[in-house]
BAMAR-555271 format. One record per residue: chain; x, y, z of N, C-alpha, C, CB in turn. Coordinates in nm, 2 decimals. Glycine has a CB too. Example, Ala and Ser with C-alpha at 12.3 -4.5 7.8 and 13.67 -1.06 7.14 Angstrom:
REM residues 2
["A" [1.32 -0.57 0.78] [1.23 -0.45 0.78] [1.32 -0.33 0.78] [1.13 -0.45 0.90]]
["A" [1.28 -0.22 0.71] [1.37 -0.11 0.71] [1.29 0.00 0.79] [1.41 -0.06 0.57]]
This chain:
REM residues 156
["A" [2.58 12.05 2.59] [2.48 12.09 2.49] [2.36 12.00 2.51] [2.54 12.07 2.35]]
["A" [2.25 12.06 2.49] [2.12 11.98 2.49] [2.12 11.88 2.38] [2.00 12.07 2.49]]
["A" [2.05 11.77 2.40] [2.04 11.66 2.30] [1.96 11.71 2.18] [1.98 11.54 2.36]]
["A" [1.88 11.81 2.19] [1.80 11.85 2.07] [1.89 11.92 1.96] [1.70 11.95 2.11]]
["A" [2.01 11.96 2.00] [2.10 12.02 1.90] [2.20 11.92 1.85] [2.17 12.14 1.95]]
["A" [2.19 11.80 1.89] [2.30 11.70 1.85] [2.29 11.66 1.71] [2.28 11.58 1.94]]
["A" [2.17 11.68 1.65] [2.16 11.65 1.50] [2.20 11.76 1.41] [2.02 11.60 1.47]]
["A" [2.22 11.88 1.47] [2.26 12.00 1.39] [2.40 11.97 1.34] [2.26 12.13 1.47]]
["A" [2.42 12.00 1.22] [2.55 11.98 1.16] [2.56 11.84 1.09] [2.66 11.99 1.26]]
["A" [2.46 11.76 1.09] [2.46 11.63 1.03] [2.46 11.65 0.88] [2.34 11.55 1.07]]
["A" [2.38 11.74 0.83] [2.37 11.76 0.68] [2.47 11.86 0.64] [2.23 11.81 0.65]]
["A" [2.54 11.84 0.53] [2.64 11.93 0.48] [2.58 12.06 0.43] [2.72 11.86 0.37]]
["A" [2.66 12.16 0.43] [2.62 12.29 0.38] [2.73 12.35 0.29] [2.59 12.39 0.49]]
["A" [2.69 12.45 0.21] [2.79 12.51 0.12] [2.86 12.42 0.02] [2.90 12.58 0.21]]
["A" [2.98 12.43 0.01] [3.06 12.35 -0.09] [3.07 12.21 -0.05] [3.19 12.41 -0.11]]
["A" [3.05 12.17 0.08] [3.06 12.03 0.12] [2.95 11.94 0.06] [3.05 12.03 0.28]]
["A" [2.85 12.00 0.00] [2.74 11.92 -0.06] [2.80 11.85 -0.19] [2.62 12.00 -0.09]]
["A" [2.91 11.91 -0.24] [2.97 11.85 -0.36] [3.06 11.74 -0.33] [3.04 11.95 -0.44]]
["A" [3.08 11.71 -0.20] [3.18 11.60 -0.16] [3.11 11.50 -0.07] [3.29 11.66 -0.08]]
["A" [2.98 11.51 -0.03] [2.91 11.41 0.05] [2.83 11.32 -0.04] [2.82 11.48 0.16]]
["A" [2.83 11.20 0.00] [2.78 11.09 -0.08] [2.63 11.11 -0.13] [2.79 10.96 -0.01]]
["A" [2.53 11.13 -0.04] [2.40 11.14 -0.10] [2.38 11.27 -0.18] [2.29 11.13 0.01]]
["A" [2.45 11.37 -0.14] [2.43 11.50 -0.21] [2.51 11.51 -0.34] [2.47 11.61 -0.11]]
["A" [2.60 11.42 -0.37] [2.66 11.42 -0.50] [2.56 11.39 -0.61] [2.77 11.32 -0.50]]
["A" [2.45 11.33 -0.58] [2.35 11.30 -0.68] [2.27 11.42 -0.72] [2.26 11.19 -0.62]]
["A" [2.28 11.53 -0.66] [2.20 11.65 -0.70] [2.22 11.68 -0.85] [2.24 11.77 -0.61]]
["A" [2.35 11.70 -0.89] [2.38 11.74 -1.03] [2.33 11.64 -1.13] [2.53 11.76 -1.04]]
["A" [2.36 11.51 -1.11] [2.30 11.41 -1.21] [2.15 11.41 -1.21] [2.35 11.27 -1.18]]
["A" [2.09 11.43 -1.09] [1.94 11.44 -1.09] [1.89 11.55 -1.17] [1.89 11.45 -0.94]]
["A" [1.96 11.67 -1.16] [1.92 11.78 -1.25] [1.93 11.75 -1.39] [2.01 11.90 -1.22]]
["A" [2.04 11.69 -1.43] [2.07 11.66 -1.57] [1.96 11.56 -1.63] [2.21 11.61 -1.59]]
["A" [1.95 11.45 -1.56] [1.86 11.34 -1.61] [1.71 11.39 -1.60] [1.87 11.22 -1.53]]
["A" [1.67 11.46 -1.50] [1.54 11.51 -1.49] [1.51 11.62 -1.59] [1.51 11.57 -1.35]]
["A" [1.61 11.70 -1.62] [1.59 11.80 -1.72] [1.58 11.74 -1.86] [1.70 11.90 -1.72]]
["A" [1.66 11.63 -1.88] [1.65 11.56 -2.01] [1.52 11.50 -2.03] [1.77 11.46 -2.02]]
["A" [1.46 11.44 -1.93] [1.33 11.38 -1.94] [1.23 11.48 -1.98] [1.29 11.30 -1.81]]
["A" [1.24 11.59 -1.91] [1.15 11.71 -1.93] [1.16 11.75 -2.08] [1.18 11.82 -1.84]]
["A" [1.28 11.77 -2.13] [1.30 11.83 -2.26] [1.26 11.72 -2.37] [1.44 11.87 -2.28]]
["A" [1.30 11.60 -2.35] [1.27 11.49 -2.44] [1.12 11.47 -2.46] [1.34 11.36 -2.41]]
["A" [1.05 11.47 -2.35] [0.90 11.45 -2.35] [0.84 11.57 -2.41] [0.85 11.42 -2.21]]
["A" [0.88 11.69 -2.38] [0.82 11.81 -2.43] [0.85 11.82 -2.58] [0.88 11.93 -2.36]]
["A" [0.95 11.76 -2.64] [0.98 11.77 -2.78] [0.91 11.67 -2.87] [1.13 11.76 -2.80]]
["A" [0.83 11.58 -2.81] [0.76 11.49 -2.89] [0.61 11.52 -2.89] [0.78 11.34 -2.84]]
["A" [0.54 11.46 -2.99] [0.40 11.48 -2.99] [0.33 11.35 -2.99] [0.35 11.56 -3.12]]
["A" [0.23 11.34 -2.90] [0.16 11.21 -2.88] [0.01 11.24 -2.89] [0.19 11.14 -2.74]]
["A" [-0.06 11.16 -2.97] [-0.20 11.18 -2.98] [-0.27 11.06 -2.91] [-0.25 11.20 -3.13]]
["A" [-0.35 11.08 -2.81] [-0.38 11.20 -2.74] [-0.27 11.24 -2.64] [-0.51 11.18 -2.66]]
["A" [-0.25 11.36 -2.60] [-0.14 11.41 -2.52] [-0.16 11.38 -2.37] [-0.12 11.55 -2.53]]
["A" [-0.28 11.33 -2.33] [-0.30 11.31 -2.19] [-0.21 11.22 -2.12] [-0.44 11.27 -2.17]]
["A" [-0.17 11.10 -2.17] [-0.09 11.01 -2.10] [0.05 11.07 -2.06] [-0.06 10.89 -2.18]]
["A" [0.10 11.17 -2.13] [0.23 11.22 -2.10] [0.22 11.34 -2.00] [0.30 11.27 -2.22]]
["A" [0.10 11.37 -1.96] [0.08 11.48 -1.86] [0.14 11.45 -1.73] [-0.07 11.51 -1.84]]
["A" [0.12 11.32 -1.68] [0.18 11.28 -1.56] [0.33 11.28 -1.57] [0.13 11.14 -1.52]]
["A" [0.39 11.24 -1.68] [0.54 11.23 -1.69] [0.59 11.38 -1.69] [0.57 11.16 -1.83]]
["A" [0.52 11.47 -1.76] [0.57 11.61 -1.75] [0.55 11.67 -1.61] [0.48 11.69 -1.86]]
["A" [0.44 11.64 -1.55] [0.43 11.69 -1.41] [0.54 11.64 -1.32] [0.29 11.64 -1.35]]
["A" [0.57 11.51 -1.33] [0.68 11.45 -1.24] [0.81 11.51 -1.27] [0.68 11.30 -1.26]]
["A" [0.84 11.52 -1.40] [0.98 11.57 -1.43] [0.99 11.72 -1.40] [1.00 11.56 -1.58]]
["A" [0.89 11.80 -1.42] [0.90 11.94 -1.38] [0.89 11.96 -1.23] [0.78 12.02 -1.44]]
["A" [0.81 11.89 -1.16] [0.80 11.90 -1.02] [0.93 11.86 -0.95] [0.68 11.81 -0.96]]
["A" [0.98 11.74 -0.99] [1.11 11.70 -0.93] [1.23 11.79 -0.96] [1.14 11.55 -0.97]]
["A" [1.23 11.84 -1.08] [1.33 11.94 -1.12] [1.33 12.06 -1.04] [1.32 11.97 -1.27]]
["A" [1.21 12.12 -1.02] [1.19 12.24 -0.94] [1.22 12.22 -0.79] [1.05 12.30 -0.96]]
["A" [1.17 12.11 -0.74] [1.19 12.09 -0.60] [1.34 12.05 -0.57] [1.10 11.97 -0.55]]
["A" [1.40 11.97 -0.66] [1.54 11.94 -0.64] [1.62 12.07 -0.65] [1.59 11.84 -0.75]]
["A" [1.59 12.16 -0.74] [1.66 12.29 -0.74] [1.65 12.36 -0.61] [1.61 12.37 -0.86]]
["A" [1.53 12.37 -0.56] [1.51 12.44 -0.43] [1.58 12.37 -0.32] [1.35 12.45 -0.40]]
["A" [1.57 12.24 -0.32] [1.64 12.16 -0.22] [1.79 12.18 -0.23] [1.61 12.01 -0.24]]
["A" [1.85 12.18 -0.35] [1.99 12.21 -0.37] [2.03 12.34 -0.31] [2.02 12.20 -0.52]]
["A" [1.95 12.45 -0.33] [1.99 12.58 -0.28] [1.97 12.59 -0.13] [1.90 12.69 -0.35]]
["A" [1.87 12.52 -0.08] [1.86 12.51 0.07] [1.99 12.45 0.13] [1.73 12.43 0.11]]
["A" [2.04 12.34 0.07] [2.16 12.28 0.12] [2.28 12.37 0.10] [2.18 12.15 0.05]]
["A" [2.28 12.43 -0.02] [2.40 12.52 -0.05] [2.41 12.64 0.04] [2.39 12.57 -0.20]]
["A" [2.29 12.70 0.08] [2.29 12.82 0.17] [2.30 12.78 0.31] [2.16 12.89 0.14]]
["A" [2.29 12.65 0.35] [2.30 12.61 0.49] [2.18 12.63 0.57] [2.41 12.69 0.55]]
["A" [2.06 12.63 0.51] [1.94 12.65 0.58] [1.88 12.51 0.62] [1.83 12.72 0.50]]
["A" [1.96 12.41 0.61] [1.91 12.27 0.64] [1.97 12.22 0.77] [1.95 12.18 0.53]]
["A" [1.99 12.30 0.87] [2.06 12.26 0.99] [1.96 12.22 1.11] [2.15 12.36 1.04]]
["A" [1.83 12.23 1.09] [1.74 12.19 1.19] [1.73 12.04 1.21] [1.60 12.24 1.16]]
["A" [1.67 11.99 1.31] [1.66 11.85 1.34] [1.56 11.78 1.25] [1.62 11.82 1.48]]
["A" [1.48 11.85 1.18] [1.38 11.79 1.09] [1.43 11.76 0.95] [1.25 11.87 1.09]]
["A" [1.54 11.83 0.91] [1.58 11.82 0.77] [1.63 11.69 0.73] [1.70 11.92 0.76]]
["A" [1.70 11.61 0.81] [1.74 11.47 0.76] [1.61 11.39 0.72] [1.82 11.40 0.86]]
["A" [1.51 11.39 0.80] [1.39 11.32 0.77] [1.31 11.37 0.65] [1.29 11.31 0.89]]
["A" [1.31 11.51 0.63] [1.26 11.57 0.51] [1.33 11.53 0.39] [1.25 11.72 0.53]]
["A" [1.47 11.52 0.40] [1.55 11.48 0.29] [1.51 11.34 0.24] [1.70 11.48 0.33]]
["A" [1.50 11.25 0.34] [1.46 11.11 0.30] [1.32 11.11 0.24] [1.46 11.02 0.43]]
["A" [1.23 11.18 0.30] [1.09 11.18 0.26] [1.08 11.24 0.11] [1.00 11.26 0.35]]
["A" [1.14 11.35 0.09] [1.13 11.40 -0.05] [1.19 11.31 -0.15] [1.21 11.54 -0.06]]
["A" [1.31 11.25 -0.12] [1.37 11.16 -0.22] [1.29 11.03 -0.24] [1.51 11.13 -0.18]]
["A" [1.23 10.98 -0.13] [1.14 10.86 -0.15] [1.02 10.90 -0.24] [1.10 10.81 -0.01]]
["A" [0.96 11.02 -0.21] [0.85 11.06 -0.30] [0.89 11.07 -0.44] [0.79 11.19 -0.24]]
["A" [1.01 11.13 -0.46] [1.06 11.14 -0.60] [1.08 11.01 -0.67] [1.19 11.22 -0.60]]
["A" [1.12 10.91 -0.59] [1.14 10.77 -0.65] [1.01 10.72 -0.69] [1.21 10.68 -0.54]]
["A" [0.91 10.73 -0.60] [0.77 10.67 -0.64] [0.72 10.75 -0.76] [0.68 10.69 -0.51]]
["A" [0.73 10.88 -0.76] [0.68 10.95 -0.87] [0.75 10.92 -1.00] [0.69 11.10 -0.85]]
["A" [0.88 10.92 -1.00] [0.96 10.89 -1.12] [0.94 10.75 -1.17] [1.11 10.92 -1.10]]
["A" [0.93 10.65 -1.08] [0.91 10.51 -1.12] [0.77 10.50 -1.19] [0.91 10.42 -1.00]]
["A" [0.67 10.56 -1.13] [0.54 10.55 -1.20] [0.54 10.62 -1.33] [0.43 10.61 -1.11]]
["A" [0.61 10.74 -1.34] [0.62 10.81 -1.47] [0.70 10.73 -1.57] [0.68 10.95 -1.45]]
["A" [0.81 10.66 -1.53] [0.89 10.59 -1.62] [0.82 10.47 -1.67] [1.02 10.54 -1.55]]
["A" [0.74 10.40 -1.59] [0.66 10.28 -1.64] [0.56 10.33 -1.74] [0.60 10.21 -1.51]]
["A" [0.49 10.44 -1.71] [0.39 10.49 -1.80] [0.45 10.53 -1.93] [0.31 10.61 -1.74]]
["A" [0.56 10.60 -1.93] [0.63 10.64 -2.05] [0.68 10.52 -2.13] [0.75 10.74 -2.01]]
["A" [0.73 10.42 -2.06] [0.78 10.30 -2.13] [0.66 10.23 -2.20] [0.85 10.21 -2.04]]
["A" [0.54 10.22 -2.13] [0.43 10.16 -2.19] [0.38 10.24 -2.31] [0.31 10.15 -2.09]]
["A" [0.37 10.37 -2.30] [0.33 10.45 -2.42] [0.42 10.44 -2.53] [0.31 10.60 -2.38]]
["A" [0.55 10.44 -2.50] [0.65 10.42 -2.61] [0.64 10.29 -2.68] [0.79 10.44 -2.55]]
["A" [0.62 10.18 -2.60] [0.60 10.05 -2.65] [0.48 10.04 -2.75] [0.59 9.95 -2.54]]
["A" [0.37 10.10 -2.70] [0.25 10.10 -2.78] [0.27 10.18 -2.91] [0.13 10.16 -2.70]]
["A" [0.33 10.30 -2.90] [0.36 10.37 -3.02] [0.46 10.31 -3.12] [0.41 10.51 -2.98]]
["A" [0.55 10.23 -3.06] [0.64 10.15 -3.15] [0.58 10.04 -3.22] [0.75 10.10 -3.06]]
["A" [0.46 9.99 -3.18] [0.39 9.89 -3.25] [0.31 9.93 -3.37] [0.30 9.82 -3.15]]
["A" [0.29 10.07 -3.37] [0.21 10.12 -3.48] [0.30 10.14 -3.60] [0.14 10.26 -3.44]]
["A" [0.28 10.07 -3.71] [0.36 10.08 -3.83] [0.35 10.22 -3.89] [0.33 9.97 -3.93]]
["A" [0.47 10.28 -3.91] [0.47 10.41 -3.98] [0.60 10.42 -4.06] [0.45 10.53 -3.87]]
["A" [0.59 10.47 -4.18] [0.71 10.48 -4.26] [0.77 10.62 -4.26] [0.67 10.44 -4.40]]
["A" [0.71 10.71 -4.19] [0.77 10.85 -4.19] [0.89 10.86 -4.10] [0.66 10.95 -4.15]]
["A" [0.98 10.95 -4.14] [1.10 10.97 -4.06] [1.06 11.05 -3.94] [1.20 11.05 -4.15]]
["A" [0.96 11.13 -3.94] [0.91 11.21 -3.82] [0.87 11.11 -3.71] [0.80 11.31 -3.86]]
["A" [0.79 11.01 -3.75] [0.75 10.91 -3.65] [0.87 10.84 -3.59] [0.65 10.81 -3.72]]
["A" [0.97 10.80 -3.67] [1.09 10.74 -3.62] [1.16 10.83 -3.53] [1.18 10.69 -3.74]]
["A" [1.17 10.96 -3.56] [1.24 11.05 -3.48] [1.17 11.06 -3.34] [1.25 11.19 -3.54]]
["A" [1.04 11.07 -3.34] [0.96 11.08 -3.22] [0.98 10.96 -3.14] [0.81 11.10 -3.25]]
["A" [0.98 10.84 -3.20] [1.00 10.71 -3.13] [1.13 10.71 -3.06] [0.98 10.60 -3.22]]
["A" [1.24 10.76 -3.13] [1.37 10.76 -3.07] [1.38 10.85 -2.96] [1.47 10.79 -3.18]]
["A" [1.31 10.97 -2.97] [1.31 11.06 -2.86] [1.24 11.00 -2.74] [1.25 11.19 -2.90]]
["A" [1.13 10.93 -2.76] [1.06 10.87 -2.65] [1.14 10.76 -2.59] [0.93 10.81 -2.70]]
["A" [1.22 10.68 -2.66] [1.30 10.58 -2.61] [1.41 10.65 -2.52] [1.37 10.49 -2.72]]
["A" [1.47 10.75 -2.57] [1.57 10.83 -2.49] [1.51 10.88 -2.36] [1.63 10.94 -2.57]]
["A" [1.38 10.93 -2.37] [1.32 10.98 -2.25] [1.29 10.87 -2.15] [1.18 11.04 -2.29]]
["A" [1.26 10.75 -2.20] [1.24 10.63 -2.11] [1.37 10.60 -2.04] [1.18 10.51 -2.19]]
["A" [1.48 10.59 -2.11] [1.60 10.56 -2.05] [1.64 10.66 -1.95] [1.72 10.55 -2.16]]
["A" [1.63 10.79 -1.98] [1.66 10.90 -1.88] [1.57 10.89 -1.76] [1.65 11.03 -1.95]]
["A" [1.44 10.86 -1.78] [1.35 10.85 -1.67] [1.39 10.74 -1.57] [1.21 10.84 -1.71]]
["A" [1.43 10.62 -1.63] [1.48 10.52 -1.54] [1.61 10.55 -1.47] [1.49 10.39 -1.62]]
["A" [1.70 10.62 -1.54] [1.82 10.67 -1.48] [1.79 10.76 -1.37] [1.92 10.73 -1.58]]
["A" [1.70 10.86 -1.39] [1.66 10.95 -1.29] [1.60 10.88 -1.17] [1.56 11.06 -1.34]]
["A" [1.52 10.78 -1.19] [1.46 10.70 -1.09] [1.57 10.63 -1.00] [1.37 10.59 -1.14]]
["A" [1.67 10.58 -1.07] [1.78 10.51 -1.00] [1.86 10.61 -0.92] [1.88 10.45 -1.10]]
["A" [1.89 10.73 -0.97] [1.96 10.84 -0.90] [1.88 10.88 -0.77] [1.99 10.96 -0.99]]
["A" [1.75 10.90 -0.79] [1.67 10.94 -0.67] [1.66 10.83 -0.57] [1.53 10.98 -0.72]]
["A" [1.66 10.71 -0.62] [1.66 10.59 -0.53] [1.79 10.58 -0.45] [1.64 10.46 -0.61]]
["A" [1.90 10.60 -0.52] [2.03 10.60 -0.44] [2.04 10.71 -0.35] [2.15 10.60 -0.55]]
["A" [1.99 10.83 -0.39] [1.99 10.94 -0.30] [1.91 10.92 -0.17] [1.94 11.07 -0.37]]
["A" [1.79 10.86 -0.20] [1.70 10.82 -0.08] [1.76 10.72 0.01] [1.57 10.77 -0.14]]
["A" [1.83 10.62 -0.04] [1.89 10.52 0.04] [2.00 10.58 0.12] [1.95 10.40 -0.05]]
["A" [2.09 10.65 0.06] [2.20 10.71 0.13] [2.15 10.82 0.23] [2.30 10.77 0.04]]
["A" [2.05 10.89 0.20] [1.99 10.99 0.29] [1.93 10.92 0.41] [1.88 11.08 0.22]]
["A" [1.87 10.80 0.39] [1.81 10.72 0.50] [1.92 10.67 0.59] [1.73 10.61 0.45]]
["A" [2.03 10.63 0.53] [2.14 10.58 0.61] [2.20 10.70 0.70] [2.25 10.52 0.53]]
["A" [2.21 10.82 0.64] [2.26 10.93 0.71] [2.16 10.97 0.82] [2.28 11.05 0.61]]
["A" [2.03 10.96 0.79] [1.93 11.00 0.89] [1.93 10.91 1.01] [1.79 11.00 0.82]]
["A" [1.94 10.78 0.98] [1.95 10.68 1.09] [2.07 10.69 1.17] [1.94 10.54 1.03]]
["A" [2.18 10.73 1.12] [2.30 10.75 1.19] [2.31 10.88 1.27] [2.42 10.73 1.10]]
["A" [2.22 10.97 1.24] [2.23 11.10 1.31] [2.16 11.09 1.45] [2.16 11.21 1.23]]
């Protein structure tokens, strides 16, 4: 066999993505990313501009992870370029989510400093805190996925 096809078969396809280490993170990434998206969308911040980046990151990563998952599930990931694309996407997701998580944490901290006696403000603050936690968990999951994908890429 030529050496150009030696990396084919390195990435799992079909049901094997549910048993391989980096690809096990797909489902938790869906859940945490979706939760960030829903929690941020359910709050109201005046002005709304600071949360635009957080919403972009959560929606973008959710959609691309979904597409990525189905590419892996269908087995269309068997070319020699796919391991490096896998590392690149997950590294980009880490950078995006970390920046969004830091921004969301800062906004939540600032909003927590404003005294308000209403129960609606407390509810919004709690939703924002939950979104901050989920965004850092999503960052960690994407980071672990990127690290294990890089290890798999280097060993191929």
